[in-house]
N, C-alpha and C positions, 0 to 999 in steps of 0.2 A: 137877587143874585145877578151879578153882571154877566152878560152873554159870554165874555171871554173866559170867565171863571168856569162857567158851565161847560164850555167847549173844552177847556183843559181837563176837567173831570172826565168828560167823555173820552178824551184822548188817552188818559191814564187807564181808564177802564178797558178800552180797546187794546191798549198796549199789553196789559196784564193777560188778557185772554189770547192775544197773539202769541205771547210767550208760552202759555200753557198748551196751545194748539201745536206749536212747532218745537216744543221742548226737546223732543227726541232727535231733532234734525239740526239743532243749533251748532253743534260741533262740526259735523260735515259741511254745513254751509260756511262756517267761519274758516275752516281749513281750506276748502275749495276756493273761497274768495282770496285768502292770503296767497295761495299758490298761483292764482290768476294774476295777482299784483306782482308776484316774484318773477313770473315769466311773461310779463306784458310785452317785453321787447321781442320775444319769439313770435308771439301772435302778430305784432306789428310787422315783423319781417315777412312772415307767411302771407299776410294781407297784401303787402306790396307786390309779392310775386304772383299770388293767385287772383288778386283783384276781386276777391269774394269773401265777405266776412264769415259766412256760414262754413265754407270750406276751410278757411284759416282756423276757425274755432274747433271744428271737428278734427283737423290734423294735429293741432296742438294738444287736444285732449287725448288723442290716440298716442301721441309721443310721450305724454306724461304717464299714461297707463303702462306703456312699454318700459320706460326707463325706471320708473319708481315702484310700481306695484307688481309687475311681473316677477322680478327677482324675489321680492318679499313673499309673494304667493307661492313661488317654487320652494323657497326655504321652509315655510310653514307646512306645506303639504308633504315634502320629503321628510322633514323631521318627524312629523306625526307617523308616517309609515314606518320609519326606522325604529321609533320608540315602541310601536306596536309589535315589531318583530324582534325585540331584544331577547337574546338567549342568555339566561343567567350563567350558564357554564362558560360563556365567552369572556367574562371578566373575573372568573374565580381565581385565576392565576394572579391577576392584578391585586385582587383583594388580599390574597395570602401573602403576596410580596410586601405590600404596605404594612401588614401586621408584623412581618418579620423585621422590617426596618424599625418599627416602633419598639419591639422587644430589645433591639440592639442599640437603642439610643443611650448616650452616656448619662451618668448620674446627674450631671449639671443641667440636663434638660428634662428632668423628671416632671416638672410642671407641664411641659409641652406633651410629654408622653401620656399623662392623664387625660388631657384635653382631646388628643387624637383617639385614644381608646374609647372615650365616651362618644365621640363622633362616629366611630366605626362599630359601635356596640349593637349589632343586629343579631337577632336570635338565629337566623339562618339566611342563606342567600335568597331563598324564596321571597322573603320580605322585600329584598331589593327589587326583585322582579315585579312585585306588587306595586312598589313605589313608581317604577318606570311606567307601568300601565296606567297608574293614576296621572302621572305627568303627561303621558300620551293623550289621555282623555281631555285634560285641561288645554293642551296645545291644540287638539282638534276643535275644541269649543272656541278657543280664541281665533283659530284660523277661520271658522265660519263667520265669527263676528267681524274679523278684519276684512274679509271679502265683501261683506255687506257694507261696511263703512267705506271701503275703497270704491265700491260701485257708486255709492251716494256722492262721495267726494268728486269723482270724475264727472257725474251728472251736474253737480252745482258748479264745478270748475268750468264746464262747457258754457253754462248759462252766464257765468260771470264774465267769460271771455266774449261771448256773443253780444250781451247787453251791457258790457262794461261802460262804454261812453255814456249811454243813456242813463244808467244808474248814477254815475258820477255827476253828471250835469244836474240831475234831479236832487241829489244830496247837497250839492253846492247851493241850489236855490233854497232848500229848506234851512240849511245852516246859516246862510246869509252872512258869511264872513267875506271880507274883501278878497278879490280874486287872487292877489299876490300871496295872501296868507294861506288860502286853501291850496295853492300851488306849492308853497313851501312845505306844508304838512304832507301832501301826497308824494312829493319828490323825496323827502327824507325817508318816509316809510318804504316807498318803492325801492329806493337805492339800497337800503340796508337789507330788505327782504331778498332782493335779487342776489346780492353778494352772498348772503347766508345760504340761500337755496343752491346756487351754482357751486359754491365752495363745498357744501355738504356732499353733493352728488360727485364732484370731482375727487375729493379726498377719500370718500368712502370707496369709490371705484378703484382708485389707485392702491390704497392699503389692502382692500379685499383681494385685488388681483395679485399683489405681491405675496400675500399669505397663501392664496389659492395655489399659486405656482410652487411655492415652497412645500406645502403639505401634500400636493400631488406627487412630488418627487419621492416622498416617503411612501406613498401608496394609498393615501386617503382620497376621498371625493373632493377634488380641488374646487369644483363649482359650488357645491353645497357649503363647504366650510369657508370658502372665499366670501360668499354672500353673508354668512354668519359673522365673519370677522368685520366686513364692511359695516354691518348693522351695529356690532359691538363697538366699533371705533367711534361711533357717534357719542358714546359715553366718555366724557373727558377723563384723562389721567389713567383710569383703570380699565377702560374698555377693551383694549387689545390684550391685556393680561388675562382677562376672563376667558380668552380663547387659547392662547398658546401655552399657558401654565398647565391646564389639564392634559394637553398632548404631551408636554414634557414629562409629567408624572407617569402617564400611561406608557410612554416609551422606556422610561427608567425601570418601571415595574416589569416590563417584558424583557429587560436585560439589554435593550438597544441603546447603549450609552452614547454611541456616535450620533444616532438620530436625535437623541435628547439634547446633546451639545449643539448640534446643528440648528435645532428649533430655537434654542435659547439665544445663540449668537445672532442668527438671522433676524429673529423677532425684535431683539433689543437694538441691534446696530442698524440694520437696513430699514426696518419699519418704524420703530419708536424714535430713534435718534435722527436718521436721515430724512425719512418721509414725513413723519409727524412734526418733528421739531423745526426742520429747516425748509422742507419743500412746501408744507401746508401754508405757512404765512406767505410764501412766494406765490402760491396759487391764488390766495385771497387777494393779494395786491394786484396780480396780473388780471384777474377777473374784474376787479374794480376799475382798473385803468383802461382795459382793452374791450371788455364786453359791455360793462355798464356805462363807461366813459363819463363818470360823475366827478364833479369837483368836491363832493362831500367827503370829508375825512372820517373814515370809519375805523374805530379803535378795535383791533383784533382781540385784545384782552376782554373788552366789553362784550363782543360777540361770543367769546368763549364762555364767559360766566352767564350770559343770557341763555345760551343753549343748555348749560348745566342746570340752571335754576328751572328752566322750562321742563326739562326731563324729570326733575324731582317733583315739580308741582302737578304736571299734567300727563306724565307718562310719555309714550312714544311721540305723540303729536306735539309735545312740549318743545321739540326742536324747531317747530315752526312758530308756535305761540310765544315762546320766550323772547326771541328776537323781535317779533312783531310788537309785543307789549312794550319792550324796552325802547324800540325805535319810535313808537308813538309818544312815549313819555319824553324822550330826548328832543323830539320835534316840537312838543309843546313848550319845553324849557327854552328852546331856541326862539320860538315865537314870542314868548313872554320877555325874553332878553331884548329882542329888537322892537317889539310893539307893546311892551308892558304898560308904558305911560299912556298910550292911547286907549287901552282897554280898562285901566283901573283908576285913571284920574277922574276927579269929580267934574272937571270942565275940559272939553276937548281942546287940543293944542291948536293954536292959530299961528300962521306964519307972519313974520313982520313984513 
């Protein structure tokens, strides 16, 4: 056996056991690394000011934890507490009102009447309370898991920021691609990830704040439901509707027609049409031109579908993984387009 073949077998053997050893941490490591790539310009800016890599890495990690994970942690904790404290009598009027609507539906909507009756077919309201307690338990379990993952992501994010240059130089030596090719790959991925990350934060904050202000005017917890709307807005097309339609139904059931009309018009016109349709693309373009300052042309529609596909395939963290995978694939295509002949030709090109 040739020594290089034996060495390759040892490497594959070691790689397998490295995967088994760190299997539980691959997702936090990957998410932390991608977030570090997305916010590399923040770390660079802090390093210029502080002149200390350790302080810059610590401050950027604290900033990420505050901006990204603190609102999510508040949302999950508050939602768990509220679900545990659900009073079945508090929504009995809503339940009865919806049943009354169903009974008064016209004959032409009989098919819809049957579907709604099946959906509302509870033996008694106590079973609804039991469901809410079950949901609360699941949310509590997810909250604990999320806090653990968030802590690990922050830890790996810090190490990725602190040792980022060292890791990149080492990977470049291992890959042994030409310097300009590795630069092309890294810039393409970094630019796309930065635009996606900052646009997600900006648009979720904007839409969540708009919804929070509106819902607080009616008398609900604007902070809690604003955060919930911001998270829901990450789901393309139907995200916002998952929030405002239940409030619309609840206000109609209580007889507050004015509030229901206000929720519908405000959510559709101000948030869905103005903020999501017109303002959001402007935010992405502004971030790309002024914060990232990249010449890379990023297709907003491609980013939209990559986030949607990522959420479908990987859940919440898919909003980071989806664009990263897509950006990596597009960067490889661009590399093949410009250097394909050099990599795949039988004989290297020579200049005349």
